[in-house]
Every structure is written in structure tokens, then in C-alpha cells.
C-alpha positions in Angstrom: 8.1 46.9 15.9 8.6 44.0 18.3 6.2 41.1 18.9 4.8 40.2 22.4 5.9 37.3 24.6 4.0 34.0 24.6 4.4 30.4 25.6 7.2 29.9 23.0 9.2 32.9 24.1 9.7 36.2 22.2 9.1 36.1 18.5 11.0 38.9 16.7 9.5 40.5 13.7 11.0 43.8 12.6 9.3 45.7 9.8 11.1 48.5 8.0 8.7 51.1 6.5 9.8 53.5 3.9 9.1 57.2 4.8 6.7 57.8 2.0 4.5 54.8 3.0 3.9 56.3 6.4 2.0 59.1 4.7 -0.1 56.6 2.7 -2.1 54.2 5.0 -3.6 52.3 2.0 -0.1 51.5 0.6 1.1 50.6 4.1 -1.8 48.2 4.6 -1.2 46.6 1.2 2.5 46.1 1.9 1.8 44.5 5.2 -0.9 42.3 3.6 1.4 41.1 0.8 4.5 40.5 3.0 2.9 38.8 6.0 2.1 35.1 5.4 -0.5 35.2 8.2 -2.4 38.3 7.0 -2.1 37.2 3.4 -3.6 33.8 4.2 -6.4 35.2 6.3 -7.3 37.6 3.5 -7.0 35.3 0.4 -7.9 31.9 1.9 -10.8 32.8 4.3 -12.5 29.5 3.6 -9.5 27.5 4.9 -8.7 29.9 7.8 -12.1 30.7 9.2 -11.0 31.1 12.8 -8.1 32.9 14.4 -5.1 30.5 14.2 -3.5 29.3 17.4 0.0 30.4 18.4 1.6 27.2 17.1 -0.2 27.7 13.8 0.9 31.3 13.6 4.5 30.5 14.3 4.4 27.8 11.5 2.8 30.2 9.0 5.1 33.1 9.8 8.4 31.1 9.8 10.7 32.2 7.1 13.8 30.2 8.0 16.0 28.7 5.2 15.1 25.1 6.3 11.6 24.4 7.7 10.2 21.1 8.8 6.5 20.7 9.6 6.0 17.2 11.0 2.5 17.6 12.4 -0.9 15.9 12.6 -3.6 16.3 10.1 -5.8 19.5 10.0 -3.3 22.1 11.2 -2.9 24.2 8.0 0.3 22.5 6.7 -0.8 22.2 3.0 -2.7 25.4 3.3 0.5 27.1 4.5 2.4 25.7 1.4 -0.3 27.1 -0.9 -0.1 30.5 0.9 3.6 30.6 0.4 3.3 29.9 -3.4 0.6 32.5 -3.8 2.7 35.0 -2.0 5.7 34.2 -4.2 3.5 34.9 -7.3 2.5 38.3 -6.0 5.7 39.6 -4.4 8.3 38.2 -6.9 10.5 40.8 -8.5 11.8 40.5 -12.0 15.5 39.3 -12.1 18.1 42.0 -12.7 19.6 40.3 -15.8 17.6 40.0 -18.9 16.5 36.6 -19.9 17.1 35.2 -16.3 14.3 33.2 -14.8 13.8 32.2 -11.2 12.4 28.8 -10.3 10.4 27.2 -7.6 9.9 23.5 -7.2 6.9 21.9 -5.5 7.1 18.1 -5.1 5.2 15.2 -3.5 5.9 11.4 -3.5 2.9 10.4 -5.7 0.6 11.8 -8.3 -2.3 11.3 -5.9 -0.6 13.8 -3.5 0.4 16.2 -6.3 -2.8 16.7 -8.3 -5.1 17.8 -5.6 -2.7 20.5 -4.4 -2.1 21.8 -7.9 -5.8 21.8 -8.6 -6.5 23.8 -5.5 -3.7 26.3 -6.3 -4.9 26.8 -9.9 -8.5 27.2 -8.7 -7.5 30.0 -6.4 -5.5 31.7 -9.1 -8.1 31.6 -11.8 -11.0 32.6 -9.5 -9.1 35.8 -8.5 -8.6 38.5 -11.2 -5.5 39.9 -9.4 -3.7 36.5 -9.4 -4.9 35.7 -12.9 -3.4 38.8 -14.3 0.0 37.9 -13.1 0.1 34.5 -14.9 1.7 34.3 -18.3 1.3 30.6 -18.9 0.0 27.5 -17.1 0.1 23.7 -17.8 -1.7 20.9 -16.1 -1.3 17.1 -16.8 1.5 14.8 -15.5 4.1 17.6 -15.2 2.3 20.8 -14.3 4.1 24.1 -14.8 3.2 27.7 -14.0 4.9 30.7 -15.5 4.5 34.2 -13.9 5.0 37.4 -15.9 7.8 38.5 -13.5 9.9 35.7 -14.9 9.2 33.2 -12.2 8.4 29.6 -13.1 6.9 26.8 -10.9 7.7 23.2 -11.5 5.3 20.6 -10.0 7.0 17.1 -9.8 6.6 13.8 -8.1 9.4 11.7 -6.6 10.7 8.6 -8.3 9.6 6.6 -11.3 7.9 3.1 -11.5 7.4 -0.1 -13.4 4.6 -2.6 -13.0 5.0 -5.9 -11.1 5.1 -8.1 -14.2 8.2 -6.4 -15.6 11.1 -9.0 -15.8 14.7 -8.7 -15.0 17.2 -11.4 -16.0 19.8 -12.7 -13.6 23.1 -11.9 -15.3 24.8 -14.9 -13.6 22.2 -17.7 -14.3 19.9 -16.3 -17.0 16.8 -16.9 -14.8 14.1 -14.3 -15.2 12.7 -12.5 -12.1 9.6 -10.3 -12.1 9.6 -7.2 -9.9 6.7 -8.9 -8.1 9.1 -11.8 -7.3 11.7 -9.4 -6.0 9.2 -7.6 -3.8 8.6 -10.9 -2.0 12.4 -11.2 -1.4 13.4 -13.4 -4.3 16.3 -11.4 -5.8 18.7 -12.1 -8.7 22.4 -12.2 -8.0 23.3 -9.5 -10.5 21.5 -7.6 -13.3 22.4 -6.1 -16.7 23.0 -2.4 -17.1 24.1 -0.1 -19.9 27.4 1.7 -19.7 26.5 5.2 -20.9 30.1 6.0 -21.9 30.8 2.9 -24.0 27.2 1.9 -24.9 28.2 -1.7 -23.9 26.1 -3.9 -21.6 27.7 -4.7 -18.2 26.5 -6.5 -15.0 26.3 -5.2 -11.5 25.4 -6.9 -8.2 24.9 -3.5 -6.5 21.3 -2.5 -6.7 18.3 -1.7 -4.4 14.8 -2.8 -4.9 12.0 -0.2 -4.3 8.2 -0.8 -3.7 6.4 2.5 -4.7 2.8 1.5 -3.9 0.0 2.0 -6.4 0.1 4.2 -9.5 -1.5 4.6 -12.9 0.5 2.8 -15.5 0.7 2.8 -19.4 1.7 -0.1 -21.7 4.6 0.9 -24.1 4.7 -1.4 -27.1 7.7 -1.3 -29.5 7.6 -2.3 -33.2 9.4 -5.6 -32.5 6.7 -6.7 -30.1 8.6 -5.8 -26.9 6.4 -4.2 -24.3 6.5 -2.9 -20.7 4.1 -1.1 -18.3 5.4 2.0 -16.5 4.2 5.3 -15.0 3.9 8.3 -17.3 7.0 9.8 -15.8 9.3 6.8 -16.2 12.3 7.6 -18.5 13.4 5.4 -21.5 16.6 5.8 -23.4 16.0 7.0 -27.0 18.0 8.2 -30.0 17.6 11.7 -28.6 18.6 10.8 -25.0 16.3 10.1 -22.0 12.6 10.7 -22.4 9.7 10.1 -20.1 7.0 7.8 -21.3 4.5 10.6 -21.7 7.0 12.4 -24.0 7.4 9.5 -26.4 5.8 9.6 -29.9 5.7 7.2 -32.9 8.8 9.1 -34.3 10.8 8.0 -31.2 13.0 4.9 -31.1 13.8 3.2 -27.8 17.0 1.5 -26.9 17.0 -2.3 -26.5 19.8 -4.9 -26.3 20.8 -5.8 -29.9 21.5 -9.5 -29.3 19.2 -12.3 -28.1 21.4 -13.4 -25.2 22.2 -10.7 -22.7 26.0 -10.9 -22.4 27.7 -8.0 -23.9 27.2 -6.0 -27.1 25.8 -2.9 -28.7 22.2 -1.6 -28.5 19.5 -1.2 -31.1 16.9 1.5 -31.3 13.4 0.2 -32.0 10.4 2.4 -33.0 7.4 3.1 -30.7 4.3 1.3 -31.8 1.7 2.3 -29.2 1.1 3.6 -25.7 -2.1 2.5 -23.9 -3.4 3.3 -20.4 -3.7 0.2 -18.2 -5.3 1.6 -15.0 -3.9 1.5 -11.5 -1.4 -1.2 -10.4 1.2 -1.9 -7.8 4.5 -0.5 -9.0 8.1 -1.1 -8.3 11.6 0.0 -9.4 15.3 -0.7 -8.9 18.0 1.9 -7.9 21.3 1.3 -9.5 24.3 3.5 -8.4 26.8 4.7 -11.0 24.9 3.5 -14.1 21.4 4.7 -13.1 19.7 2.3 -15.6 18.9 -1.4 -16.0 17.2 -3.7 -18.5 13.6 -4.8 -18.0 11.5 -6.7 -20.6 14.5 -6.4 -22.9 14.2 -2.5 -22.8 16.7 -0.1 -21.3 15.0 1.9 -18.6 16.2 4.6 -16.1 16.3 3.6 -12.5 14.3 5.0 -9.6 15.1 7.7 -7.0 17.3 10.1 -9.0 16.8 13.6 -10.2 15.8 12.5 -13.7 12.3 13.9 -13.2 13.8 17.2 -12.1 16.7 17.6 -14.6 17.7 21.2 -15.3 15.6 22.6 -12.5 17.7 24.8 -10.2 15.1 26.2 -7.8 15.4 29.1 -5.4 12.7 27.6 -3.2 11.6 24.0 -2.7 8.2 23.2 -1.2 7.5 19.5 -0.5 4.3 17.9 0.9 3.6 14.4 2.3 7.3 13.9 2.8 6.9 11.1 5.4 6.6 8.9 2.2 9.6 10.6 0.5 12.7 9.0 -1.0 16.2 9.7 0.3 17.9 9.8 -3.2 15.5 12.4 -4.6 15.8 14.5 -1.4 19.6 14.6 -1.8 19.2 15.4 -5.5 16.9 18.3 -4.8 19.2 19.8 -2.2 22.1 19.5 -4.7 20.2 21.4 -7.3 19.0 24.1 -4.9 20.2 27.7 -5.6 22.8 28.9 -3.1 20.9 30.5 -0.2 17.6 29.0 -1.3 14.8 27.9 1.0 13.4 24.4 1.7 10.1 23.8 3.3 9.1 20.1 4.0 5.6 19.2 5.3 4.1 15.8 6.2 2.3 13.7 8.8 4.6 11.2 10.8 3.9 7.5 10.0 5.6 4.2 10.6 8.2 4.5 7.8 11.8 4.8 9.0 13.6 5.1 5.6 12.3 8.5 4.6 14.5 11.7 4.7 11.6 13.3 6.6 12.0 10.8 9.5 15.8 11.4 9.6 15.4 15.1 9.6 12.8 15.1 12.4 14.4 12.5 14.7 18.2 12.6 14.1 21.0 15.1 14.1 20.6 15.4 10.3 17.8 17.9 11.0 19.6 19.8 13.7 19.7 23.1 11.6 16.1 22.8 10.5 13.4 25.0 12.1 10.8 22.4 13.3 7.1 22.6 13.9 5.4 19.7 15.7 1.8 19.9 16.9 -1.4 17.9 17.4 -4.8 18.9 15.9 -6.3 18.6 19.3 -4.1 21.4 20.7 -3.3 23.4 17.6 -6.6 23.6 15.7 -8.9 26.3 17.2 -12.0 24.3 16.4 -11.0 21.7 19.0 -10.2 24.2 21.8 -13.8 25.2 22.7 -15.3 23.9 25.9 -18.8 23.1 24.6 -20.9 20.0 23.9 -20.5 20.4 20.1 -16.7 20.4 20.3 -16.6 17.5 22.8 -18.9 15.5 20.5 -16.6 16.3 17.5 -13.6 15.1 19.5 -15.3 11.9 20.4 -16.2 11.3 16.8 -12.6 12.0 15.7 -11.2 9.5 18.2 -13.7 6.9 17.1 -13.0 7.5 13.4 -9.3 7.0 13.9 -9.6 3.7 15.9 -9.5 5.0 19.5 -6.8 6.8 21.6 -4.4 3.8 21.6 -4.6 3.1 17.9 -1.5 3.7 15.7 -3.6 5.9 13.3 -4.7 8.1 16.2 -1.1 8.5 17.3 0.2 9.5 13.9 -2.7 11.3 12.2 -4.2 13.1 15.2 -1.3 13.4 17.7 1.3 14.0 15.0 3.8 11.5 16.6 5.9 8.8 14.9 4.3 5.4 15.3 5.8 2.0 16.1 7.7 0.6 13.1 5.2 -1.3 11.0 5.1 -3.2 7.7 2.5 -4.7 5.4 1.8 -8.4 6.0 1.1 -9.0 2.3 3.0 -6.5 0.2 2.2 -6.4 -3.6 3.6 -9.5 -5.3 3.4 -11.7 -2.2 -0.1 -13.0 -2.9 -0.7 -16.1 -5.1 -3.8 -15.5 -7.1 -5.5 -17.4 -9.8 -8.1 -15.8 -12.1 -11.3 -17.9 -12.0 -12.5 -16.0 -15.1 -9.7 -17.1 -17.3 -10.2 -19.8 -19.9 -9.5 -23.3 -18.4 -9.0 -21.8 -14.9 -10.3 -23.5 -11.8 -13.6 -22.1 -10.4 -14.0 -19.9 -7.4 -17.5 -19.1 -6.0 -18.6 -16.2 -3.9 -21.9 -16.3 -2.1 -23.3 -13.5 0.2 -26.6 -14.2 2.1 -28.5 -12.8 5.0 -29.8 -14.8 7.9 -33.4 -14.4 6.6 -32.4 -15.8 3.2 -30.7 -18.7 4.8 -33.7 -19.6 7.1 -36.1 -19.4 4.2 -33.9 -21.6 2.0 -33.6 -24.2 4.8 -37.3 -24.2 5.4 -38.1 -24.7 1.7 -35.2 -27.1 1.0 -33.7 -24.7 -1.5 -30.3 -24.1 0.1 -28.4 -25.4 -2.9 -30.2 -23.0 -5.2 -29.4 -20.1 -2.9 -25.7 -20.9 -2.4 -25.2 -21.6 -6.2 -21.9 -23.6 -5.6 -21.4 -26.5 -7.9 -20.7 -30.0 -6.5 -17.0 -31.0 -6.7 -15.1 -34.3 -5.8 -11.7 -33.2 -4.5 -9.0 -35.4 -3.2 -9.4 -33.5 0.1 -10.8 -30.2 1.4 -10.3 -27.8 4.3 -12.5 -25.1 5.6 -11.7 -21.9 7.6 -14.7 -20.7 9.7 -14.6 -17.1 11.0 -17.7 -17.0 13.3 -19.9 -13.9 13.7 -23.5 -13.1 14.1 -24.6 -9.4 14.3 -23.4 -7.0 13.2 -20.2 -9.1 12.3 -20.5 -11.6 9.5 -19.7 -15.2 9.4 -17.2 -16.3 6.7 -16.6 -19.8 5.4 -13.5 -20.1 3.1 -13.0 -23.5 1.4 -9.8 -24.8 -0.2 -9.5 -28.2 -2.1 -6.8 -30.4 -3.6 -7.6 -31.9 -7.0 -6.0 -35.2 -8.2 -2.3 -35.4 -7.7 -1.8 -31.6 -7.6 -0.2 -30.7 -4.3 -1.5 -27.1 -4.4 -4.5 -26.1 -2.3 -6.9 -23.9 -4.3 -9.6 -21.8 -2.7 -12.9 -23.1 -4.1 -15.6 -20.9 -2.5 -16.3 -18.2 0.0 -19.6 -17.8 1.8 -20.4 -14.7 3.8 -23.5 -14.8 6.0 -25.0 -11.7 7.7 -27.0 -11.8 10.9 -27.3 -15.6 10.7 -27.8 -17.6 13.9 -25.5 -20.5 14.8 -27.9 -23.2 14.0 -28.3 -21.9 10.5 -24.6 -21.4 10.0 -24.0 -25.0 11.0 -26.6 -26.2 8.5 -24.8 -24.3 5.8 -21.5 -25.9 6.8 -23.1 -29.3 6.9 -24.4 -28.8 3.3 -20.9 -27.6 2.2 -19.3 -30.8 3.6 -21.9 -33.3 2.5 -23.5 -31.7 -0.6 -20.7 -29.7 -2.2 -17.5 -31.3 -1.1 -18.7 -35.0 -1.2 -17.7 -35.7 2.5 -14.1 -35.2 1.6 -13.4 -32.5 4.2 -10.3 -33.2 6.2 -10.4 -30.4 8.7 -12.6 -27.5 9.7 -10.9 -24.8 11.8 -12.9 -22.1 13.6 -12.1 -19.3 16.1 -15.4 -19.8 18.1 -15.7 -22.0 21.1 -19.5 -22.2 20.7 -19.1 -23.2 17.0 -16.5 -25.8 17.9 -18.8 -27.3 20.6 -21.6 -27.3 18.0 -19.6 -29.4 15.6 -18.6 -32.0 18.2 -22.1 -32.2 19.7 -24.3 -35.2 19.2 -26.2 -33.7 16.3 -23.1 -33.2 14.1 -20.4 -35.5 15.6 -20.9 -38.0 12.8 -19.8 -35.4 10.2 -17.1 -33.6 12.1 -15.6 -36.2 14.4 -11.8 -35.8 14.3 -12.2 -33.3 11.5 -12.6 -30.0 13.4 -10.3 -27.9 15.6 -10.4 -24.7 17.5 -8.0 -22.0 16.3 -7.5 -19.5 19.1 -6.1 -16.3 17.5 -5.6 -14.8 21.0 -3.3 -17.7 22.1 0.4 -17.9 21.9 2.9 -20.0 20.0 6.6 -20.4 20.9 9.2 -19.3 18.2 12.8 -20.3 17.8 14.8 -17.0 17.6 17.8 -18.7 15.9 15.8 -20.3 13.0 12.8 -18.0 13.0 10.5 -21.0 12.9 7.6 -21.8 15.2 8.0 -24.7 17.5 5.3 -27.5 17.1 3.5 -28.7 20.2 5.0 -32.2 19.9 8.6 -30.7 20.1 8.1 -28.4 23.0 9.5 -30.9 25.5 12.5 -31.9 23.6 15.9 -31.3 25.3 17.2 -29.0 22.6 14.1 -26.8 22.9 14.2 -26.8 26.7 17.9 -25.6 26.5 17.0 -22.9 24.0 14.2 -21.8 26.3 16.6 -21.6 29.3 19.1 -19.5 27.2 16.2 -17.2 26.2 16.5 -18.1 22.5 12.8 -18.7 22.2 10.0 -16.1 22.4 6.2 -16.4 22.5 4.2 -14.8 19.6 0.5 -14.5 19.2 -1.3 -17.2 17.3 -2.6 -14.6 14.9 1.0 -13.8 13.8 1.7 -17.5 13.6 -1.3 -18.1 11.3 -0.5 -15.0 9.2 3.0 -16.3 8.7 1.6 -19.7 7.7 -0.6 -18.0 5.0 2.4 -15.9 3.7 4.7 -19.0 3.6 2.1 -21.1 1.8 1.6 -18.5 -0.9 5.4 -17.9 -1.2 5.9 -21.6 -1.7 3.4 -21.5 -4.5 5.1 -18.5 -6.2 8.5 -20.1 -5.9 7.4 -23.7 -6.7 8.9 -24.9 -3.3 8.0 -28.6 -2.6 8.9 -28.8 1.0 5.9 -26.7 2.3 2.2 -26.7 1.8 1.1 -24.5 -1.2 -1.9 -22.2 -1.4 -3.5 -20.3 -4.3 -6.3 -17.9 -3.8 -9.1 -17.4 -6.3 -9.2 -13.7 -7.1 -11.6 -12.0 -4.6 -11.6 -8.2 -4.6 -12.9 -8.2 -1.0 -10.1 -10.4 0.2 -7.6 -8.4 -1.8 -8.7 -5.2 0.0 -8.3 -6.8 3.4 -4.9 -8.3 2.6 -3.7 -4.9 1.3 -4.5 -3.2 4.7 -3.2 -6.0 7.0 -0.4 -4.3 8.9 2.1 -5.9 11.3 3.4 -3.7 14.1 6.3 -4.9 16.2 6.0 -3.9 19.9 8.4 -4.7 22.6 6.7 -8.0 23.4 5.0 -9.2 20.2 3.7 -8.5 16.7 0.2 -7.0 16.7 -2.2 -6.2 13.9 -3.9 -2.9 13.0 -7.5 -2.8 12.0 -8.5 -0.2 9.5 -11.3 2.3 10.6 -14.0 1.1 8.2 -15.2 -2.1 6.6 -15.8 -2.5 2.9 -19.1 -4.3 3.1 -22.4 -3.3 4.5 -23.0 -4.7 8.0 -19.4 -5.4 8.9 -17.6 -4.1 11.9 -14.2 -5.6 11.5 -12.8 -5.4 8.0 -10.4 -8.4 8.3 -13.0 -11.2 8.6 -12.2 -12.9 5.2 -8.4 -12.6 6.1 -9.3 -14.3 9.5 -11.1 -17.1 7.7 -8.1 -17.5 5.5 -5.9 -17.7 8.6 -8.0 -20.5 10.1 -8.0 -22.2 6.7 -4.2 -22.3 6.7 -4.2 -23.6 10.3 -6.5 -26.4 9.1 -4.2 -27.2 6.1 -1.1 -27.3 8.3 -2.9 -29.8 10.6 -3.9 -32.0 7.7 -0.5 -32.0 6.1 1.1 -32.8 9.5 -1.1 -35.9 10.2 -2.2 -36.9 6.8 -5.8 -37.6 5.8 -7.8 -40.8 5.8 -11.4 -40.7 4.6 -14.1 -43.3 4.4 -14.2 -45.5 1.2 -15.9 -43.9 -1.8 -18.6 -46.4 -2.7 -19.1 -44.8 -6.1 -15.4 -45.4 -7.0 -15.5 -48.9 -5.5 -18.6 -49.8 -7.7 -16.9 -48.3 -10.7 -13.7 -50.3 -10.2 -15.8 -53.5 -10.0 -17.4 -52.7 -13.4 -21.0 -52.3 -12.0 -21.6 -48.7 -13.1 -22.9 -49.1 -16.6 -22.7 -45.8 -18.5 -20.7 -42.9 -17.0 -22.7 -40.6 -14.8 -22.7 -36.9 -15.8 -20.5 -34.5 -13.8 -21.9 -33.7 -10.5 -24.5 -36.5 -10.5 -24.7 -38.8 -7.4 -25.3 -42.5 -6.9 -28.5 -43.3 -5.0 -26.7 -44.5 -1.9 -24.2 -41.7 -1.7 
């Protein structure tokens, strides 16, 4: 039987039918159903395939090549297709010829968040269908799910890579200086690290290693009987008296390898008993890849490195199914293929993104994938629900375009069109943000106030604004304010940073978010911040709004903000020196050296938004590293700001760096979900201006009176002199 021609050419599908089946139409129908991926899926997964699939979808579902790559958009049956393949393997697998032999299939994803939903969906289908359920001999859920079929077929469900928390410490083997993995994520790396030679069980050093940021994952705290502790994912292996064991396999009877001597030079190892394992929630996680030795020492504990086949040891599959592979790791990809049974099948699925280091990207765009059968399609052309020419479909498409940021957004390009986006990176990866915890004992305060325009107007009318803001009075050495202006439906955000005493670090002191608040009310709030909270010690207020700036320099407020306010134009441009990577200050733009560099095209113009983002990143990096040659900034922990920083993405185009805006905000009433970040950008612009020109404030009459001995008893904290 031969298929019919279509847009993709002839698709050959030859079916051999045994003579006795021709006499039994029921047996013939059952055979076709069980051996045809498309018919199988339409019958057993009606809820997921409710309409007749399009030709591209059919070709993808029916493809039985040895190497299959499905790099498509969302909503085109990729994951459904993988589940169909696994269900069909369960039904059609034949018992191996040799007694005791067991065939294996591996399903893998980059993270637990990708793995568990697919496993749960597969198990749900199996246990809600008596035919599938009768074929299962044993099943296991948890961190390493496994499924055993009565025909001696075993499914292994695994995730790529293994991870440690950001506070894990690695000691520089040359200098003895400790580095946290969070430090290393910000680019601060040791010269060499300690490793264990598994042949001699002696400690050695290596300068050949690769740092890995693995995103967010659930971690557990492992505590040993000598007090050593480390946080890691459940699948991270530790060396024990019985060899390598994952964290979730350790028990109080196990003993974990640690360096036996206090100073890490060379020597034997000691095995210390496990005291406890406690869950610690979700954190940013990292790891280190070490060739040859495949281990390193963190928190004085010997741990396995990332990106090897340790999570898939002794698995030799006949088939490999892998989902969300645009986030995959090259080392585990190579390990999987090395363990694959000769003649085995590999099916990779995923949605293109902006990552260029994954094997999925290499297979789809380079000659590495030349022998792979590739399927590329967009949901708008491959999903039958979007091919109808009616008002409902058009409305659905418009909603989809809006939800993914518009036709020109990077998310629309990758998630909906299924194309690879421009190379991008996070502006503030985990470990690059300098936080302080205002809730800790002895910590500096950080206030967050959120008010509506109605609340502000009522408070101003009744003279109760201090009661509404609930921000305590402070007398800093100097202060700066970033003002991101908005009205409705956007919010206005004021972010304040102060310097205290001789401490050179700027600490954020408060954040005020105002909803649907008119400009006059906003300016009154700002006036109270400057005069009532910050004791007239504000050195600079920076805003993105021309009308807000004009308001500050107008007659009504000039006495407060004269020479203490500036307009930060995020849409403007700043010149950057390509040789040094530094931005060129306005006062240096006409110097002969800069003019010559400009002539030689060694300078380039970047957006001021990128400039201010770089300022913020450098200020926090200076804080983390203790650098004294650059302004330093520490942020009071603010979950809203943390969320915004986490999704601030830099995308390099041919001309400049641009920023993506996520689809939805995280607070009611907001349109753009980066307004606190914008206020922080303007705050940093203000700080740079202040540190460049210095700050002279009016004499503090309270201090003057005190110095002259006229104060009598000391005033309580926050109290004010009558003439202040």
C-alpha cells in the first residue's frame, strides 16, 4: 500500500499483512491500530488530538527514523507524540529472546520541572486504562521514576545534570581564597581547584574546569556528623564508602568522603557519617564540570561534577526520548549516545530559544545534525485549530499574539513561530545581585509602601501622609532617589538609597509604589520623602519623565530640588569605547583621543537603558567583590524587585542591546513588569552623578547647636529641633 502525494512529496508507508489476518478484519484493524503512531494516538489520546492533524503533524507523528529532531513551536503535539511513542512501546514490545534479558528505554529532560508533568501524564493514562495497566509489572515515582513492563521492558526517567546551591564554597588551590558558586556565576573564578584522584585517592589540583548555571531547582541540606554541610539537588552524587551515591540514596548508615586534613594540599580522605538531610525549598543552583577526574571539593566534601552520565549509569537503552532539549547539556547528550544500544533510536523534542550552547541548537543549525530527520513548524500553520477562517479563530490568534508580546517580540518568534531567537542573556543572573536581609538581627531597615491615588489624596487632605507611608525618619550622610513616573494603569515607583556615616556603600532604604496617582500628589509624596524622611539630605533625584522633571524645577518646588534633580532619558544614547568596554562621559567626548577612536570606528552608541543597567550591575559587583574604585550598591531584599531582575533579558541585535519585557506583570494594575528595575536604573544614574561631582548640603543647624553645647539632653531618635 502506497501513500498519496502531498506538499512534502511522496511519503512511503509499506504494510505487510500476514495471509491469515486478511481473513480476520478485527485482527487486521487491531494490528493497524497498534502499529501506526497516528491511529494509536487518535484512539488512545482523543482528548489531546481532538481534530484531524495537519500534514506536518502527521509526518512528525509517523516518522520512525533512527534520529528524529522536533524543533518546533508550542502546541503542535511534540510532547504528546513522545507519550504516544512510549505507550506504543508498552503495547507492542516483544519479550527478548534470551532469558533474563531486559530491554531499556530512557526518557530525559533538563529539569525536574520538565520531567514530572510528563511522567504524571503518562502514568495517568496507563492507570486509567485497564489494557495498559494489565501490562505493567512495577512502577515507581519520586525523583527517579521507573516503569517495568511484563514483557521485560524497563523505562528510566531521568534529568540532565546535577546541582549545588549558590552558597557552596570552593577553595582556590593556589591562594587558599574561598569562592562561592554564586561568586563564580558573576565571573569571579579561582585559578585552580582541588579534586580527588580516584585511582590513588590523593588530592590533586586542576585549572581545567567549566562553571555551569543550572537555573532553579529544589535543594536539600546534607549535614555530616562533623558539622560539615552542603545544599544540593536530590540527584547530586557524593562519594561514600560504597562508591558514588545520589543525595536521595544516602542514609544514616552511609559515610561521605571528606579531605582528612585541615589544609587542602595533598593527603588521604576520611569518611564521615551522615547526620541529617533536610529540604530547603527552591534555589538558584550551579555546578562545575571537571574533565578526567569528574569530581571536586565543595564545603570540604567530595562531590561529583555536573554534566556526565552519573545520573544514567548502567542504562543502555534501545530508545532515547528527550523533551525540552533546547535547554539540554552537551556532555549528557554525548554520554547518552555513547550508552545507546547499537541501532537504537533517538527522538529529541524542544522549542527553539536564545541558547546557543545546547546540543539541540547544534543539531538543528549545523552539520552535526545532517543525518537527523528534522521537523520544524509553527503553531499558526501546523495546528488545525488556527487554520479555520472564522471570527473565533481570528480572535484566538489575536489573543495569542498579544499574550506573547506581539509579532516582533522574541517570545513570539520562538514559542509561536518555532524559530531560533537572537542570542540573549540574563542581565542579572543568580549570584550577581547584592542583597541585604532587612529582617535579620542588626540589619539595616528597608521599607516597602504601596498606596493608591485615593489613599494619597485623602492622607494629604487630612495631614496624615507620614502615617500612611509608615517610613521612619533617618539622617543619612546623603541620599539619592530614582523616580519611575507613571499614572494609569502604570504605577509610579520611588526607590531611595542612602549612605550612613563613613560607610561608602549605598543601601536602598525604601520603595514607594503609587497606583493611579496624579503628578501633583506624586510630587507631594516626593517632597515629604526629601524633607520629612531624609532630613533634606537628598543629593540627587533622577526621573525618566519630562513633566516630572519640569515639576521639580518649577517655582513651587525649586527651593527643594534646585541642582538636585536630573532627567534620565532611557531612550537616549551613550557612546561606548569598544577597546575598553567602558562608556565615555560627556565631559570626555571632545578629547582628541576619543575623536580619533571615533574616526577609526572604535566607539559605538548604545542605549542609555543598557548604560544604566550596566551601572547597576557594576555597582552590585563592586559590593560583592569589595572593590573600592567604583560606587557600591546593596539592595534591601524585595521579592517584587527580585522577580523583575530575574526576567530582565538583554538581547544583542546588529546595532545595540535591547531588553525584553515579560508578558505579564506581577502586581495588580501594572502594565510593564520592569518598573521597579527602571526606578533602580534611575537611582544608579543619580548615584553616579553624585559620586562624579560630590555633594555639598546646607549646614545642619541641629549638629551646629550640638557642637556649641546648647542642646541640653540628647533628643530621642527621630525627634526634630523646632527650627528644623
